[in-house]
N, C-alpha and C positions, 0 to 999 in steps of 0.2 A: 181562402179564411177557414178554418176549423171549425168545424160543427160544435156547438157547446151543448152535450148530450143533458138530457134530461133523466133522472131517476126515476124508478116508480114510486120510490117513496117519497120524493118530491111532490108527487101528483096526487098527495095525501089520501093514495088507497084509492081512488076514485077511478082508477084505470078499468073501462068497462068494455068486456070482450062479448059483446051481444052480437054472435055469430047472424042473427037475421038480419042484422044492419047492414052484412057486408055479404059478397057474393062467397062460396067455400073456395077454397084454394085450389081446387081441381077446376075450378071455371075456365072455360076456353072460348079465346076470344075469335071472330073471325080476323081476317087481315083489315077488312074494311073496318070493322068496330076498332081495330087499333090503331090505324092510320087516323081514323076518326078523332079519336081521343089524342094523338100525338101530333095533330096539324095545327094545333097552337104552341108557338117557340115557348112561351113562359112555362108551358106545362112540362114540355120536354127539360127544361132548364131547372126545373123541381126535383124531377127525376135524378137528371146529371147530379145533382147536388146531394140529394140523398142517397145515390149510387155509395157514397162513401162512409156511409153510418151505420151503425148496427142497432141505435139506442133511439129513442125519442129525442127530437130537437124543438125549438121553439120557432114557431111559424117566423117569428118576426126576422129572425137568422137566415131561415131559407128566404124571406123577400128581400132582404139586404143584400144578400148574395147574387139574386137572380136580376138585381136593380144594377149592381155592379157591373154584371156581366151584360147587361143590355148596354149600358154608358160608356164600356170599356174603359173603365176605372176601377179604383178600389172600393172597399167599405166605407172607409174612412173619410174619401173625398165625396161621397155621395152627397146631395144639396137633400133637403126633406122635402123638396118636389119630387125629387127623381125619386126618393124613397116609397111616399106617399102614392105616385102614381103605379106601382107595381104592387105595393101593397094592398090596396081595394080589391082591383081585381082578383088577386089570390084567393084574400080572404072571402068576397063574395061568390066567385063561380069557380075558379080553377081547382082550388084544393077539394072543392066539395066533389067536382066530377072525378078524379081521381080516386078520392075515398068511396065513392059510388060503385065504382068500377072495382073496388077492393085491391088497389096497387097501392095504395097508402091507407092509412090509419089517421084522420084528421078530428081531433077533438078542437071542433070552432070555437066553444064556450070557453077553453082554456088556453086556447093559442099553441098547441102542441102537435106536432107531425111525426111520424113514422112511416118508415117504410115497411113493406108486408111481401112476405115471401113471391106471391105472385109478379111481382115488378121486377125479378129476374129474367122472368118470360120477357118481359118487354124489352129489356136491354137489347137486345140484337136487332131491333129496328131502330136503336137511337144510334148517332153518330160518337160513339164512346169517347174518342180522342178529341178533347176540347178545343186542343192546337191546331188540329189538323180538320180544316173545313174545305180545302180543295175539293176538286174535280177527282176522279178516278185516273183520269190521263196524268195531271199534274200530280199525283202523287207517285205512278211507278216511277219515273225517274225524271228529274229536273234537267238532266244534262241534253237531253232529246231536244229539249228547246233548243238549246244553245247551235245543235246542229242543224236544226230546218233554218234558223235564223243564218247560218253560215252558209248554207245552201242557197239561200233567197241573195242574200251579198253577191254569192261567187256567178250564180244567173243575172244578176242586174248588171255587174260586171261585164259580163259577154256578151248582153245583150247592148249595153252602152257602145261595147267595142266593135261589134259588128255595124250599129248605126254609124258611127263616128269613122267607119271602114280602117281599123286599127289592123295592123299586119299580123298579129295573133288570130284576129277572130275574121278577117275578111275571108277565109278559106270556107267560111259555113253561109250557106243558104238559108233563106227562111224556115223550110223544112227541118234541115238540120242544126240550127239553132234548137226550135221548138222541142225536136228529138233530143237534144241533148239536154234540154231543161226536164223533160219527162223523163229521162231514162235517171237523172240524179235524183228527183225523189221518189222514183219508183226503187231505186237501190236503197233510200235511206228508209222509207216505210217497209220495206222486207227485212231490213237489219232488225228494225225495231219490233217487228211482230216474231221475228226469231227469237231474240234475245228476251 
């Protein structure tokens, strides 16, 4: 969903830049402070939404998109209950915490949210690709999963063949069979590390 931007003129000229309310842009956070701030998924989703905006947006638009992401649906298909369950905690708590940290500017009485320059420093701690929520191992190359599955099938076939004393496996002893399986998985693992 595209953010509906709010122009400063639409804010009736009441855009307040009281720097005493927000930490300076030179503020630095420890990793613990950043992780504490980002420990809540809704706050991370707010920052994800605002990452694509340069101007103020309505808090309602932010809340609706966060609710849609949480329920894996579109904004249009959200129920009023789903909207309300996200809107209230954002309104009462999460946006205020991000505002106090100086990452966003949240005008609670007006329902307007704006990303601040300090948010750029937090981006590297977020999973910036919303479509990619898998682990690093799965991200590297999904074809390796197929190789390991194939090796497992081959090992089971050889094992069952040895148990049933089929001609092609009857020459393997228990230790030989174990060595073959270990060798196969060692080769796969070393190949994966090298590539």
